[in-house]
N, C-alpha and C positions, 0 to 999 in steps of 0.2 A: 523591481518594477512594482509600485503600489497597486494592489487590487482595488478596483472600484466597487466591488460587491462585498468583499470580506475585510477590507482594511489591512490585508497582509502585504508585507514587502517581500516579493519573491525574487530571489537571486539565483541566476543560472550559472553553474560552474562547469567549465569544460575540462575534461581530463586529457591533458596534453601528452602524457607519457603512458600509453597503454601498456608498454612492457613492464612498467613499474608495478602494475596490478596483475601481472601474469599469474601470481600465486594467491592473490587476495590480500588486501592490505586494509589497515584502519587509518582514516584521515580525520583530523580535527578541524572543525569549522567554528570560528568565533565571531560574534557580532558585538560591536561596541556602540552604545547609545550615548550621545553627548549629554553630560550632566548626570549620568548614572555610573557609579564606580564599578558595579558588577558587570562582567561581560557575559553574554549569553553564549555558552559553549556546548558543542555537541560532537560526539564521536560518530563517524559514519564508516560502516564496513563496506568496502567495494569488492565484490566477488568477481572472479575471472569469468568472462563470458565464454562458454563452450560453443565453438562454431558448429553449425549444422552440416554434417557430412553423411550423405546417404549413398552407400556403395553396396549393391547387391543385397539390399535388406529393406526392412520397413522400420521407420524411426518415428517416434512420437516426441514432439518438442513441447516442453512445459516451461513456465517462467523461471528465471534464475533469481528474481528479486523476492524480498520478503512479502508475505501476504498477511492481511488482517482479517479478523472476523467480518463476514458479509461481503468481502471482496469477491469480484468475479474475474475469471480468467479463462483462457482457451488452451486446449491441448490439441495441437495440429498434427495430423497423421500424414507422413510422407512415404513414398516408395521410390526406388531407383528407376529413373527413366528407361534404363536399358531393359527392364522387364517387359516393356510394351504391354502394360496391364490392360486386360479386357474386363476383368471382374475380380471382386474381392469380398471376403466375409471376415470381418474383424470385430472383436468385442473388447470393450474397455471396462475395467473394474476400478473402483475408487474406495478409499477409506471412509468410514462413517463420518469423519470430519468434513467431507466434501459432498456436495450434492450435484448430480447431473441435471442440467436445466434444458439444454438444447443441442441441436446438431445442425451444422450447415455444410453444404456441398454445392459445387457449381452445377446447377441443373442443366446447363448447356453442354456439360461434359459427361455427367454421371446420372443414371437413373438409380435412386437410392431408396431403400426400404430400411426403416429403423424401428427398434423396439427399445424404449427407455424404461427401466425399472428403477425409479429414484429411491425407493425404499431399500432395495438390495444394493444399490450403487453400481448397476451394470447397464451398459448400452451395447446393443448388438447392431451392426451396420452391414448391410448387403448392398453392393453397388455393381452396376453393369455400365460399360462405356457406351456413349451415344455419339455417333454410330461406331461400331467396332473398327471400321475401316480407317478411322482417323488416328489410331494408335501407331507409333513409329515401328517400322519393321526392320530397322537396322540399329545397331548399338548406338546409344546416345549417352551423354553425361548429364548429371543434374538430378533434381528431385521433382516428383509429381505430387502435388497436394491432393490427397484423396478426400479428406473431410476434416472438419474441426468440431470438437466437442466443447460446448460452453459449460463451465462449472462455476460453482460458488462455494466459498468457505461458509460453513454453517455458523449461525449466530452464537451457538453454544460450543463451538469447536474448541478442543484443548489448545492452549497457547504455549509458545516456546517449544514446539515439537514439530517434527516432520510428518506430513501426510503423504501416504504412498498411493501410487497408481500402477496398474499393470495392464498390458494389452496382449491379446492372443490373436494371431493370424490363423483363422480356421482354414481358409482356402485362399489361394491367390493364383489366378490364371492369366495367360497371355492371349494374344489375338488368334493363336492357333489352338486355343483351349488346352494348352499344356499346363499341367499343374506345376507351379513354380516352388522353389525352395529358398525362402529368404535366408541369406547367410549360409546357404548350403544345408539348412536344417529342414527336415521333412515337416509338413504341416499336419496337424496343428502345432504351432510353435510360438514362443513368446516374441513379441516385437521388442526393439531396443528403445531406450529413452535418452533424449538429450536434455539434461537438467544442469544444475549448477556444479555438478561434480564431474560428469563425463557424458559421452554420447554412445556408450557401449554397455549400459546396464539394462537388465530386464525388469528393473523396478525403478519407476520415476518418483522423485521426491520434490515436494514443494514445502517451503518452510512457513509455518503459521506463527507469527510473532505477536507479542502483547502490545496493545496500543497504549503505551505508558504516557503519563503526563510528563512533559519535558520542561515547560516554563509557564510562568504566569504573567498576565498583563492586566492591570487594573485601570478602569476608566471612571473617574468621578464626574459629577455634573459640571463642576468647575475645578480648574487647577490653580486659579488665583482667586482668593476669597477676601472680601472686605468684611471684617467682623463688626457688624453694627449692634450686636447683642448688648454690649455694655451701655449703649446709648438708648436703645429701644426697650431693653429689659426682656426681650423675647429671644429664645434660642433659634439658631439657624441650622437647618438640616439639609444635607446634600447627598443624594443617592450615590452608591458605588456599584459598579458591575465588574466582576472578576471573570476573566476569560482564561481558559487553559489552552496551551498549544500542545498537541499530542504528537506522538511519534509518526502517525499517519499523515501529518501536516494539516489535520483538521483543527479548527478553532471553535470552541463552544463554551458556554457559561458553566462555571463550576462553583460548588460551595467552598467557602474558605473561612479561615479565622484571621481576625485582624487585631492588632495591638498598636496603640499610639505610643511613640517614644518622644513626643513633643508636648510641651505645656501650652501650646497655642490652640490645641483642639483635642477632641476626644472622638473615638470611633466605636461603633457597635462591634461586639465580639464576633458576630456573624458577617461582618463587612457590609451590612445593609446600608449604612449611612455614616457620614461624618457630621459631628455636631459641634457648633460653636455657641457657648452659653455666655451669660453675663460675667461668669467667673473667669472666662478666658480673656484676659486683658493684656496679652502680649502679641507682638507680631513676630513672624519668623519666615526667613527664606528657606525653602526646602524642608518644611516640617515633615517629619518622616512617620509613615505608618508601615509596620511590618505585616505583610500579607503571606499566609501560609496555607497550602493545600497539598495533600498527598505527598508530604515530605519535601515539597518544593517551596522555597521562600523567595519573595520578591518585594522590593521597597516601592511604596507609593509616596511620591514627593509632592507636596502642595506648598503654595506660598500664601501666608496669611498676613493681611494688612490690617493695621489698627488705626482707625481715624483719629486725628488730633481733636482734642476737646477743649 
């Protein structure tokens, strides 16, 4: 679907065979543009989604997808419904690559006090049920959302590495004010994490990947040019803009190098403009300019018309 704001063509692909991705697989997606011999090809790694299961424990769910610098995400903290929780005191610590920004909780359910130390990467959360009589007093199944922590990958975070999180349950009490033991462990104890690897680790991991340049797209002022320079004696110049498509699906202007392989025109080495001078006295269909940036190359094809004299 073409985007009306960015000019992107967005294709949505449904994964019809979830069992095929049960262990994580790599799929190749290729796009073919009419008139361009080179195909745009990209490998995509599909990770297995670990289902959230909370049984007699406290579990923190973090994203399974790759993150980029400055991306935001949430770490959601759940507890087993059978606990009939009345109160909790939980702290979460994060790597220096991550920054704690906010905390959200349902104010109609929990009265929450929070202390966020962004420099140290620690948030401490204390919550009391409102009112306590609404907690279930018989065993139930499922998970209760206690709160969510909003985090951001720092702009200078290391790339192509995992960033770690940990959570400590300081206290957990039920409606009878009994001190609960998550997973049979006396508090304080580590909570479990549901990440791309498992739902039973005491260390949560999110992957910070590099936002690599994946492809180039060049836009000249005109794609079909009538070269009047041999008649007028004046050179014609047309600007070029080179956009890069990055791994994060963002599109932005990039610096590039250009070289013409056609005798019908010349191009500035920095791709700033195409020039047709009086010395360019030939016409050509698909006059080619090689555009290069960041190790990626892409052709720019123009049609040059020569008027009859």
